[in-house]
RODO-2510 file (C-alpha; in nm, 4 decimals, decimal comma):
residues 99
     n   res          X          Y          Z
     1     m    12,6841    10,3454     7,3215
     2     s    12,4651    10,6374     7,4115
     3     e    12,5438    10,8310     7,7362
     4     n    12,2000    10,8464     7,8573
     5     s    12,0729    10,4767     7,7230
     6     a    12,1761    10,2947     8,0390
     7     t    12,1005    10,3343     8,4216
     8     p    12,3724    10,2802     8,6647
     9     d    12,4327     9,9052     8,7422
    10     l    12,3105     9,8741     9,1219
    11     k    12,5169     9,5781     9,2719
    12     t    12,3090     9,3868     9,5053
    13     p    12,4602     9,3870     9,8580
    14     n    12,5996     9,0470     9,9508
    15     i    12,7156     8,9360    10,3152
    16     s    12,9352     8,6559    10,4178
    17     i    12,9539     8,5996    10,7927
    18     s    13,1734     8,3422    10,9979
    19     v    13,1672     8,2770    11,3448
    20     t    13,4648     8,1026    11,5193
    21     g    13,4095     8,0632    11,8935
    22     s    13,3555     8,4104    12,0133
    23     a    13,4749     8,5629    11,6879
    24     l    13,2228     8,7195    11,4451
    25     d    13,3668     8,8117    11,0813
    26     v    13,1637     9,0068    10,8314
    27     v    13,2694     9,0237    10,4629
    28     m    12,9946     9,2398    10,2716
    29     t    13,0122     9,3647     9,9054
    30     t    12,7761     9,6542     9,7775
    31     g    12,7721     9,8867     9,4948
    32     l    12,8282    10,2586     9,5374
    33     d    12,4774    10,3301     9,6233
    34     y    12,4902    10,1092     9,9429
    35     q    12,7581    10,3016    10,1194
    36     f    12,5461    10,3640    10,4179
    37     m    12,5411     9,9708    10,4895
    38     f    12,8678     9,9951    10,6703
    39     a    12,7860    10,2225    10,9305
    40     r    12,4675    10,0399    10,9785
    41     v    12,6052     9,7097    11,0329
    42     v    12,8753     9,8453    11,2811
    43     r    12,5950    10,0074    11,4562
    44     m    12,3917     9,6987    11,4647
    45     l    12,6731     9,4959    11,6137
    46     h    12,7357     9,7449    11,8912
    47     e    12,3674     9,7230    11,9380
    48     e    12,3900     9,3591    11,9832
    49     g    12,6890     9,3837    12,2517
    50     a    12,9569     9,2850    12,0063
    51     h    13,2894     9,4472    12,0221
    52     v    13,4132     9,5674    11,6908
    53     v    13,7844     9,4890    11,6875
    54     n    13,8850     9,6025    11,3473
    55     a    13,6438     9,7529    11,0568
    56     s    13,7604     9,8814    10,7168
    57     f    13,6308     9,9091    10,3590
    58     s    13,7885     9,9633    10,0323
    59     v    13,6574    10,0672     9,7001
    60     v    13,7484     9,8974     9,3760
    61     d    13,5834    10,0606     9,0659
    62     d    13,2101    10,0469     9,1481
    63     t    13,2340     9,7975     9,4095
    64     i    13,2837     9,8168     9,7991
    65     f    13,4477     9,5565     9,9991
    66     h    13,3608     9,5993    10,3749
    67     t    13,5158     9,3899    10,6424
    68     i    13,4440     9,3932    11,0196
    69     h    13,6041     9,1657    11,2780
    70     s    13,4046     9,1547    11,6095
    71     k    13,4026     8,9535    11,9388
    72     v    13,0649     8,8241    12,0786
    73     n    13,0130     8,8670    12,4575
    74     g    12,9232     8,5279    12,6175
    75     e    12,9987     8,3464    12,9626
    76     n    13,1048     8,0517    12,7731
    77     g    13,1723     7,9209    12,4393
    78     a    12,8345     7,7860    12,3634
    79     e    12,6705     8,1003    12,4848
    80     a    12,8804     8,3115    12,2424
    81     e    12,8087     8,0972    11,9665
    82     r    12,4275     8,1149    12,0365
    83     e    12,4779     8,5222    12,0516
    84     a    12,6756     8,5092    11,7320
    85     g    12,3949     8,3046    11,5566
    86     r    12,1395     8,5595    11,6594
    87     i    12,3539     8,8533    11,5295
    88     c    12,3951     8,6681    11,2056
    89     e    12,0152     8,6518    11,1418
    90     r    11,9705     8,9972    11,2058
    91     l    12,2542     9,1058    10,9603
    92     r    12,0983     8,8803    10,7118
    93     k    11,7774     8,9788    10,7392
    94     f    11,9044     9,3566    10,7326
    95     v    12,0948     9,3006    10,3984
    96     s    11,8122     9,1037    10,2385
    97     d    11,5514     9,3766    10,3347
    98     v    11,7716     9,6342    10,1720
    99     d    11,8033     9,4359     9,8316
***
């Protein structure tokens, strides 16, 4: 295989979001060219009023695994779930716009 014949394989960002009560968990996988997304997602959560409890990432070969655990503010469970739903839509839109 020739060294200049292939361009780097860009892994399309993938996001999975789960909501349980006021807990909002984000798991995102990206390629090495999308390292900026981790900080962007954490910043979006802060902008939306979510409290980031834990955030980490790990790199395996050419894939980055991002995990963010956060709590959504709300006066009651239903309000927290509505807020979480709104935040989920913003995060999904961000990831799809990057792709």
